[in-house]
C-alpha positions as CSV (number, residue, x, y, z in Angstrom):
1,I,143.2,60.9,148.5
2,S,141.0,62.0,151.3
3,G,140.0,60.9,154.8
4,N,140.3,61.2,158.5
5,I,143.7,60.9,160.1
6,N,142.1,60.7,163.5
7,K,139.0,62.1,165.3
8,K,140.3,65.7,164.9
9,W,142.3,65.9,161.7
10,R,141.1,65.4,158.1
11,I,143.1,65.8,154.8
12,G,142.4,66.0,151.1
13,V,144.8,65.9,148.2
14,M,144.1,65.9,144.5
15,S,146.3,66.3,141.4
16,M,145.6,66.0,137.7
17,Q,146.9,67.2,134.4
18,T,145.3,68.2,131.1
19,E,146.6,67.1,127.7
20,H,148.2,69.7,125.5
21,K,146.6,70.9,122.3
22,R,149.3,73.0,120.8
23,E,147.5,73.4,117.5
24,L,145.0,75.4,119.6
25,G,147.7,77.2,121.6
26,L,146.9,75.1,124.7
27,E,149.8,73.7,126.8
28,T,149.6,71.0,129.5
29,Q,148.3,72.3,132.8
30,Y,148.9,70.7,136.2
31,Y,146.1,71.2,138.7
32,S,146.8,70.4,142.4
33,L,144.8,70.9,145.6
34,A,145.7,70.2,149.2
35,A,143.5,70.8,152.2
36,V,143.8,70.0,155.9
37,S,141.0,70.5,158.5
38,R,141.0,70.2,162.3
39,N,137.8,69.9,164.4
40,L,137.4,72.6,167.1
41,F,135.1,72.7,170.0
42,K,132.1,70.4,169.5
43,R,131.0,71.2,166.0
44,S,133.4,73.8,164.5
45,N,136.6,73.4,162.5
46,I,139.5,75.3,160.9
47,S,140.9,74.4,157.6
48,F,143.8,75.4,155.4
49,I,143.8,75.2,151.6
50,F,146.3,75.4,148.8
51,V,145.3,75.4,145.1
52,N,147.8,75.4,142.2
53,K,147.5,75.7,138.4
54,Q,150.9,75.4,136.6
55,E,151.6,75.4,132.9
56,V,154.1,72.9,131.5
57,T,155.5,73.2,128.0
58,T,158.0,71.1,126.0
59,K,160.7,73.0,127.8
60,G,159.5,72.1,131.2
61,I,157.6,74.0,134.0
62,S,156.8,77.6,132.9
63,D,158.1,80.2,135.3
64,N,155.6,82.9,134.3
65,K,152.3,81.0,133.8
66,F,150.9,79.9,137.1
67,N,148.1,80.8,139.5
68,R,148.1,79.8,143.2
69,V,145.7,80.5,146.0
70,A,146.4,79.8,149.7
71,G,144.1,80.5,152.6
72,A,142.5,79.6,155.9
73,D,138.8,79.1,156.7
74,F,137.1,78.9,160.1
75,N,133.6,77.3,160.2
76,L,131.5,77.9,163.3
77,Q,128.5,75.9,164.5
78,S,127.5,75.9,168.1
79,A,126.3,72.9,170.0
80,N,122.9,74.4,170.5
81,N,122.5,75.4,166.8
82,K,122.0,79.1,167.7
83,W,125.3,80.2,166.2
84,F,126.4,79.5,162.7
85,G,129.1,81.2,160.6
86,K,132.2,81.2,158.5
87,L,135.3,83.4,158.3
88,F,138.0,83.1,155.6
89,Y,141.1,84.8,154.3
90,H,142.7,83.9,150.9
91,Y,145.6,85.2,148.9
92,S,146.4,84.6,145.3
93,F,149.9,84.4,143.7
94,T,150.9,85.0,140.1
95,A,154.1,85.5,138.2
96,Q,153.5,89.2,138.1
97,N,153.6,89.3,141.9
98,L,150.6,91.7,142.0
99,A,149.7,93.6,145.1
100,N,146.0,93.9,146.3
101,A,145.5,90.1,145.7
102,S,143.6,89.0,148.9
103,A,140.0,88.2,149.7
104,N,138.3,87.9,153.1
105,A,134.8,87.5,154.2
106,S,132.7,86.8,157.3
107,F,129.3,85.3,157.8
108,L,127.6,85.1,161.2
109,S,124.1,84.0,162.1
110,Y,122.3,83.9,165.4
111,S,118.9,82.3,165.5
112,T,116.2,81.4,168.1
113,P,112.5,80.7,167.5
114,K,111.8,84.4,168.1
115,F,114.9,86.4,167.2
116,S,117.4,86.0,164.4
117,W,120.3,88.2,163.3
118,E,122.7,87.8,160.4
119,W,125.9,89.6,159.3
120,N,127.8,89.1,156.1
121,H,130.8,91.0,154.7
122,E,133.0,90.4,151.6
123,Y,136.1,92.2,150.7
124,V,137.7,91.2,147.4
125,E,140.7,93.0,146.1
126,K,141.1,93.7,142.3
127,N,144.0,91.3,141.8
128,Y,142.6,88.4,143.7
129,L,142.7,85.9,140.8
130,A,141.5,82.3,141.2
131,D,141.9,80.6,137.9
132,V,140.6,77.3,139.4
133,G,137.3,78.8,140.4
134,F,135.2,82.0,140.0
135,V,135.6,85.5,141.5
136,P,132.4,87.7,141.1
137,R,132.1,91.4,140.6
138,I,135.7,92.4,140.2
139,Y,135.5,92.7,136.4
140,F,134.1,95.9,134.9
141,Y,133.5,96.1,131.2
142,D,133.1,99.5,129.5
143,P,131.1,99.0,126.3
144,Q,132.1,102.4,125.0
145,T,135.8,101.6,125.0
146,G,135.7,97.8,124.9
147,I,138.1,97.7,127.8
148,T,137.7,95.4,130.8
149,T,139.3,96.4,134.1
150,R,139.4,94.8,137.6
151,E,138.3,96.7,140.6
152,T,138.2,96.1,144.4
153,Y,134.8,95.8,146.1
154,L,133.4,95.7,149.6
155,R,130.0,94.2,150.4
156,I,128.2,94.7,153.8
157,E,125.0,92.7,154.4
158,P,123.2,92.7,157.8
159,S,119.7,91.6,158.5
160,I,117.5,91.3,161.7
161,R,114.1,89.7,162.4
162,Y,111.8,89.3,165.5
163,K,108.9,87.0,165.5
164,F,105.7,87.3,167.5
165,Y,103.6,84.2,168.3
166,P,100.0,85.2,169.2
167,K,97.4,82.9,170.8
168,S,95.4,82.5,167.7
169,K,93.7,79.7,165.7
170,I,94.4,81.6,162.5
171,L,97.8,83.2,162.8
172,N,100.9,81.2,163.7
173,N,103.4,84.1,163.8
174,H,104.1,87.5,162.4
175,F,107.3,89.5,162.3
176,P,109.1,92.6,161.1
177,E,112.4,92.3,159.2
178,F,115.1,94.6,158.1
179,Y,117.7,93.9,155.4
180,F,120.5,96.0,154.1
181,G,122.9,95.1,151.2
182,H,125.6,97.6,150.4
183,Y,128.4,97.5,147.8
184,L,131.4,100.0,148.0
185,D,134.5,100.5,146.0
186,S,138.1,100.6,147.2
187,A,137.7,104.3,148.3
188,Y,134.5,103.3,150.2
189,N,132.2,105.1,147.9
190,S,128.8,103.5,147.4
191,T,128.2,101.8,144.0
192,E,124.9,100.0,144.9
193,Y,122.7,99.4,147.9
194,L,119.3,98.0,148.8
195,Y,117.3,98.8,152.0
196,Q,114.4,96.5,152.7
197,L,111.7,96.7,155.4
198,A,109.3,93.8,155.5
199,Y,106.4,92.5,157.5
200,T,105.3,88.9,157.2
201,F,102.2,87.0,158.4
202,S,102.4,83.2,158.7
203,F,99.1,81.4,159.1
204,Q,98.3,78.1,160.8
205,N,97.4,76.5,157.5
206,T,101.0,77.3,156.3
207,S,99.9,80.2,153.9
208,V,102.1,83.3,154.1
209,L,101.3,87.0,153.3
210,S,104.2,89.5,153.2
211,F,104.6,93.2,152.5
212,K,108.0,94.8,151.5
213,Y,109.3,98.3,151.0
214,R,112.6,98.6,149.1
215,K,114.9,101.6,148.5
216,N,117.5,101.1,145.8
217,F,120.6,103.0,144.7
218,I,122.6,102.0,141.6
219,K,125.5,104.0,140.1
220,L,125.5,103.5,136.3
221,R,129.0,104.3,135.1
222,T,128.1,103.9,131.4
223,P,124.9,104.3,129.4
224,V,122.8,101.1,129.6
225,D,119.8,99.8,127.8
226,I,118.0,98.4,130.9
227,T,115.0,97.2,128.8
228,F,117.1,95.2,126.3
229,T,114.8,96.4,123.6
230,G,117.4,98.2,121.5
231,K,116.0,101.6,122.3
232,S,118.1,104.5,123.5
233,P,120.0,103.6,126.7
234,I,119.6,105.7,129.8
235,P,122.5,107.9,130.6
236,A,125.2,107.2,133.2
237,D,124.2,108.7,136.5
238,N,123.3,107.9,140.1
239,Y,119.8,106.4,140.3
240,Y,117.6,106.2,143.4
241,F,114.2,104.4,143.3
242,D,111.7,102.9,145.6
243,N,109.2,100.0,145.2
244,F,106.5,98.2,147.2
245,L,105.8,94.5,147.0
246,A,103.0,92.2,148.3
247,T,103.3,88.5,148.1
248,Y,100.8,85.8,149.0
249,T,101.6,82.1,149.1
250,S,98.6,79.7,149.7
251,S,98.8,76.6,151.9
252,F,101.2,74.2,150.4
253,I,99.7,71.2,152.3
254,K,96.8,71.3,150.0
255,P,96.9,69.6,146.5
256,L,96.4,72.9,144.7
257,F,98.6,75.8,145.9
258,G,100.3,78.9,144.4
259,T,101.9,82.3,144.8
260,V,101.0,85.8,143.6
261,T,103.3,88.8,143.7
262,V,102.6,92.4,142.9
263,D,105.4,95.0,142.7
264,Y,105.1,98.7,141.9
265,G,107.4,101.6,142.2
266,N,110.1,103.7,140.5
267,F,112.7,102.1,138.2
268,Y,115.8,104.2,137.2
269,N,114.3,107.2,135.5
270,G,110.8,105.8,135.1
271,S,108.3,103.6,136.9
272,K,107.5,99.9,136.8
273,F,104.5,97.7,137.6
274,T,105.1,93.9,137.8
275,Y,102.8,91.1,138.7
276,S,103.6,87.4,138.7
277,G,102.2,84.1,139.9
278,D,102.6,80.4,139.8
279,I,100.3,77.5,140.4
280,N,101.1,74.0,141.5
281,Y,99.0,70.8,141.7
282,R,100.2,67.7,143.6
283,K,98.6,64.3,143.0
284,Q,99.9,61.9,145.6
285,P,101.7,59.6,145.6
286,W,102.9,59.9,142.0
287,G,103.2,63.5,140.8
């Protein structure tokens, strides 16, 4: 069941069960979801959610085989469309009553025709388990030992851009842009990051030319064959590398258009040169 209670409140409830296949070792599972949302201000809302997965055997409800997630989400959208964002906090519950089982994140965006700014953070603890869903990056597999462990991670991801609009019959706008993506462990040690400086030219005919400089860091904790060729893997170490990209996209308002990208720089303990492109042809109105 789902729907509006009134102009401010909305609810959603769902429950279902799976059939048991005991010859495969699968018991009946009950899945339940309940959510309630309240509108705030002109276009924002706050919601609360509860998700439950419960195993049921021939003896009844299992006391030690369940997974539950409860949380709150705040969704922001300003009346003038300049501000947009989301904030959430979730906690998972299991029979083992594990600590370090929460997740929280924030995303905030401010945008005008000239200036835009974004912020994103994610903090996912190692025991935040959502069986009805998917949790990225907390699982670490060691190919040398064959053991998989769970680990807490923090992600920080800001970006900023400022557009210039010249009086030109050729150029519509051009802008610099800075992006930073950073992953850290529970002790706030870096495990991976990417700095990116870019400059983009957008032309009146809708074609786009951009240049980017990227600085990467990746911490390899085990030897990895990064080429997938079966050759000797590179050793576990801290790797820093830089690369430069240039991309041109032709005017998409024309029947024939495409994109060309060239990328050159360091790659782990070597160097890499990449070029790619695509071409498109549009025949209106059918294809």
